[in-house]
N, C-alpha and C positions, 0 to 999 in steps of 0.2 A: 464498486467504489466510485463515487463522484469526484472528479478532479476539478479543481478551479481552472478557469479559463487561462490564466497566466501559466499554469503548470503545463497545459497542453502545448503551448507554443515554445517552451524551453527546449533547447537542444540537449539531448542526453549527455553529451560530453561536458556540459556546463552545470549539470545538476548539483554537483558538490559545491559549487560557488554559492548557491542559494542557501546552503546550510552552514556555510563557514561562520565562525564566530564574529568576524569583522563585518560581514554582510548583515547578519542578524542584529548586531549592535547598532549599525547605522539605521536600519529599518526601525528598530525600537526607539532610538533617539528621535527620529523624525516623527513617528506616530505620537510619541509622548509630547513633543513640542507643539505639534499641530493641535492636539487635544487641549493642552494647557492654554495656548493662545486663544483658542475658540472659547473656552470656559471663562478666561479672564475678561473677554469682551462681551460675555453673556450672549453669544450668538448661537443659533441653532445650527445643526449640520447643514441645513438648507441654505441659511444665510452665508455661512462660510464657503460652501460650494459655489454659490452665486458670485461672491466677491473674488474667489480664486479662479473663476471662469471654467468650472468643470461641472459635470453632473453630480448629483447627490451620491449616486452609487460609487463613482470613482472616489469622491471625497471619503465616503465611508470605508472604502478599501484602503485608503491612506491611513486613516486612524486605526484600522484593524490590522495593520501590518500585512496586508494581503497583496501588495502591488510592488513591482519593481519600477520605480519612477525614472523618467528621463530628466535631463537637466532643464528642459523647457517647462516641464510640469513643476519641478522644484522652484523655478523662477516665478511661475504663476502663483504658487502658494506664498512665496515671499512677498510678492507684490500685493496679493490679496490681503495679507495680514500687515503689510507695510513694515516689514522687518528685513534686516540684512539676512541673506540666505545662511550665513554662518550660525545665526541664532537657531536655525532649525535642527542643528546637529550638536548643540552644546549639551553637555551632561547636566541633567536636572539636579538641582540641589537636593540633598537627602537621598540620592540614588546610590 
């Protein structure tokens, strides 16, 4: 079985945290918001990654709910999209 890079670095005693409903909800909200903001602006993932100061692969992992982000990365995303960081965690309408 191939494990994602982030899973290899996780401490075994914290594994359950990454499966908790609260963690999954935050990760899903962030991914959906980033995807929505990018699509509203008609940006490619490459353009969004550039504006957020990250590699395309890291950006793709954000949209794909595959990464545990730091506050500095969340700040870069908010700055790249020119939104308040709170907007990245709002529940999307119709959800």
